[in-house]
N, C-alpha and C positions, 0 to 999 in steps of 0.2 A: 657671559659664556660659561664661567665657572659654575654658576648656579644651575644652568641647564645640564652641564655634565654631571653634577652631583645628583640631580633629579633622575636622570637616566640611569645612573649607577644604582640608586635606591630602588628604582622600579625593576631592574634586572635581577637583583640579588635574590628576592623571594622565589623567582621563577626557577632558580637553579637548584632549589631544594626538592628532593624526591617526594616529600610529603605534601608539597604545595598543591598538586593536582588532586590528591585523594581527599583533601578537605572540601573540595567542591563537588564530589561525586559520591553516590551510594554504591558504586560498582566494586569496591574493594572485596566485599564478601563474595561477589559473583566471579571476579577475575581469578581467584585462587583455584588452581586445578583441583578437582575432586572426582572420585569415581562415579558420582551421581550427577545428573544435570542440575542446573540451578533451579531453585523454586520459583514459582510464578509470583508476581506481585500480589500482595494481600488485598482484599476488597477495600480495606480502609484507605489504601493509597488512591484508589480509583473513584472514591465517592467522598462527598463533603460530609462534615459532621451533621447530626440530626438537625432538622429545621428548628430554628429558635423562634419561629413565628414571623420572621421578616421575609417577605416574598422576594424571589430573585427574578429579575426581568432581563431577558436576552432577546434583542431584536423584537421587542414587543410581546414576547411569549413568556408567560410566568411558569417557572419550574420550582420544585421544592428542594432539589439537590442536584449535584453534578450527575449527568446521565451515565448509564452503563455504556461503555464503548464497544459496539459490535459492528464496526465499519472498517475492518482491517484491509479490505480491498481498496478503500479510498486512500488510506495511509496507515502506517504503523508507528508506534512510539519508538524512539531511538533506544536501542538496548544500552543500558548503563555501561557495559563493557566497550561498546562502540564509542560512546562519549569519552571514555577514558583514553582510548587510542587517539582520538582527535585532538584532545586538549593541548598537548605539547606543541602542535603545529599551528595553534592559534596564538600561543604565548611567546615561546622562545626559539622554536624551530620554524621560523616564519619565512625562510628563504624562498626565492622564486626557483622552482625546479628547473627552469631553463637557464639559470645563471651557472655558467660552467667553470668559473675561475675562483671560487672560494667555497669554504666549508658549508655555509648556509645553503647554497644552491645544491651542493653535492648530497647533503643529507635529505633534502626535500625530494631530489630526483630519485634517490634510493628508495624513499618511502613510496613514491608513485609507482616505481617498478615493482615493488613488493606487493602493493595493492593490486596492480594489474595481474600479477601471477595468481593472487587469490581469486579474483573474478574468473580468470581463465580456468583455474582448477575446478571451480564449481560447475562449469558447463562442459568440462572435458575438452577445452580448446587450447590453443597456443597463445601465450601472452601477446604475440605479434598480431593476433586476430582481434584484439580488444582495443577499441577507441573510446576514450572518455568524452562524455558530452554533458549537457546540463540536465538531461533527463530523457525519459522514453519518448516524449513528443519530438524532441530534436533528433533523436536516433531514428525515429520513424521517417522524419522529413529527409534526413540524409539517405536513408535506405531507399525510399520510394522515388523521391525526386532525383537523388544522386544517380541511381541506376538508370532511371528513365532518361536523364540528360546525357549520361555517358554513352548510352546505346541508341540515341535518337536517330542516327544516320543509318543504323542497321535494322533496328526493331521498332515497330510502330505501335505495339499494343502492350498494355500492362494487365497481367492476369493476377488477381488477388481475391480474397474473400472477406466477409464482414467479421469473421471469427478468428482469423489468423493473419499474420503479416509475413512480405518478402524479407530476408535476413532476420537477425534477432536483436530486439531492443530490451535493455535491462534498466530498471529504475531502483535507485538506492532506497527511497523511502517506503517501498513496498516490502522490504526484507529487513526492517528494523535498523536501517541506516538513515542518514540525513537527507533532507530535501535539497533539491538543486543540483543533484549529481546523478548521472546515469552512464550507461555504456552501450556501445554498439559492437556486436560480433559481426565481423566480415570474413567470410570463409576465404582461405588462401588457396586451397586445392580441392576441386577445380576452382580457379580464381574468380572471384566476383569483383567487378570494378564499379566504383561510384565516383561521382563528381562532387567536389566540395561545395557546400552551400553558402560559405562565407569566405571572404578574403582576409588575410592578415599575416601573422608571423610564420605560418606554416607548421604550427605545432601538431602533434598527433599524426605524424607522417604526412602532413600536408592536407589531411582530411577534415580537421577541425581546429581552425586557428583560434588563438586566445590562450592566455595564461591558465594552465591547469590549476584548479583550486586544491592545493595539497591537503588541507584538513578534510575537505569533503571526500576527496578520493581515498584518503586513509580510512575514513569512516565507512565508505562503501566496501573497501577491501576487507575491513574487520568484520562487517556484516556478512560478507560472503564466506569468510573463514569460519565464523560461528555457524552459518547455515550448513557447511560441510560437516561440522562436528556434531550438530544437534538435530539435523533434519529428520533422522529416523525417529528420535525420541519425540520431537515436536509433532510429527505425523501421527504417531500412536496416541499421544495425549489429546490432540485436537480432534482426532477421529471419535474418541469417546465423548468429547464435548458436543460434537455434531449429532451423534446418536442420541445423546441426552436431550438436546434441544428439539430434534425432530420427533422423537417418541413423546416428549412432554406435550408438544402442540397437537400432534395427531391423535393422542389418546383423549383429548378433550374437545376437538373440533372435527367436523366433517368438511368435505369440499376443499381439502388442502392438497395441492399438487406440487411435487418436487420438479423444478425445471432443470432439465439436463439429466445426464446419466448418473446414477448413484455409484456406479463402479468406476467410471473414468472421469474423476473429478478431484479437485483439491479439497480435502475435507474441511478446510477452514472457510469455504464458501458454500453457503446453503441458501439457494434462491427458491422461495416458496411463493405460490400464487394462492390467494384465498378467494374462492368463488363468491360472487355477490358482494364483494367489498372493494371499494375504490382505493387503490394503493396510496394515493396522496392523502386521502382522508385518514387512512390508517397511520401513515407517517406522522401526521399532525397530532393524532391521539397518543402516539408513542413518544411523548416528550421526554420521558425518563429513560429511553433507550435510543442510543445513536445508531441508527441503521439507515439503509439507503434503498431507493427504488430502482437504481441503475447505476451506470458508470458515472463517477464524479467528473470525468472528462467531458460528458455531454449533459450535465445536470441542469443546464440552463434551458434545455428543451423539455416540453411537456409530452413529447412523443414517447411511446413505449420503447423499451430497450431494443435497439436494432439487433443486438446479439440474440436476445430471446426470439425475436421474429425470425432470424436466420436459422435458429434451432427448430423452427416449426411450431412455436407456441402461438396459439390463436391470439388475435389482437385484444379481445376482451379479457383474457386471462393474463396477458402481458401487462395490462393496465393495473392488475391487482397484485403484482409481484412485489415482494420485499426481499432484499438481500441481507442476510445475516453474515457478518464476517468475524470469525473467531481467530485467535492467534496465540502466540507464545505466553502472553500474560493474562489471558482470559481465565476466569475462575468458574468453578461449578456453581457457586452462589450467584454469580452474575447471570449465568445461563438460566438458572431456575427463576430468577426474578424476571428475566426477559420472557420466559414461557408464560408466567402468570399475567404479565402486562399485555402480551400479545393476545392471549385468549380472552381476557377481559374486554379489550377494545374491539376485537373481531365480533364478539357476541353483541356488543353495544351497537356497532354499525349495522349488523345484520337485522337487528330488531327494527331498524329504520328503513330497511330495504324492501320495497314491494315485490321485487323479484324473488327474494328469499321466502317471502310469505307464500308465493305461488308454489315454490319447491316443497315447502312443508305440507302443502295441500295436495302434493302429488302431481303437479302440473309442470311440465318441462317448458321453460320460457322460450326455448328455441323453436318450439312447435307452434307458437302463437303468431298469427298474422296481424301485425299491428297496423291499424288504420291511420292514414295521414290526414291531417286537418289543415 
């Protein structure tokens, strides 16, 4: 017993030093307040050293270096400052936020309340309108199923669309926070009522039972706080990256279509269709660039993006779409490399396309009546 107590004592002591967490994180330089926003990660951080001749195989695919990451709509890296905020709640502020009779519970409960306020401030809501969940998928289920079950005796129809959803779901890992945490905004006035989707201890005002994961909640709160401070700067910078990517591709390729409005869109999301190129073939050719052909939520399906179809994109063009996702840490060098690799692969695939051969000869493939055999 004495040995066990000594071990616990030794494990606790380093955690009490303020410098303990900084040694694990590169965020100290970012966390210091300054008049200018933090610099983006350098390309050297996002790529492996030059190839030494040893091939790298991942899931049977050979690549020469770590790919450029342009899939920010699938997930974002955790901002180092977010990680710094989370670390204490993994190590020594590990209390259950629902424990009401000691310091450990009190400080975790306070941290959860503070994070809830940051989330609410970001969307101009009341903290009482924010429910923490495991992510946007759970929030969607509580929203749609919860509202449907609550009003089932009075209302018989659910009206929604493929591009937008009933109430508001938030996801931590899409805003440089951790995975496994999300939030649901439920309007109080006029009041929206939902029915809980799981039974348990009645946490989150009885709407989402289960112990609230303090470190993850703190991370999401910190991500929302940073978004409030840096959203304007991020938007300006990412808009320039989007323009650089689009102009770079369109100046070298014809038959490129932007899906969606250029005016009413998030600049970090650029969805392009390349005529006479199959999107999945282009993805396989772009091994050095991490991009997507649609939502990661439905990536198991080979069907074209239902969002693009709902926007009115024709099925053949929806099949040729690639989604480029830029973010806070994307660099101009990465964008330029992505442009070059995209152009190279589109040209290669079009050289093998009989339809593109017809186009070059001045024949519109849509006017041809194909015979069935």
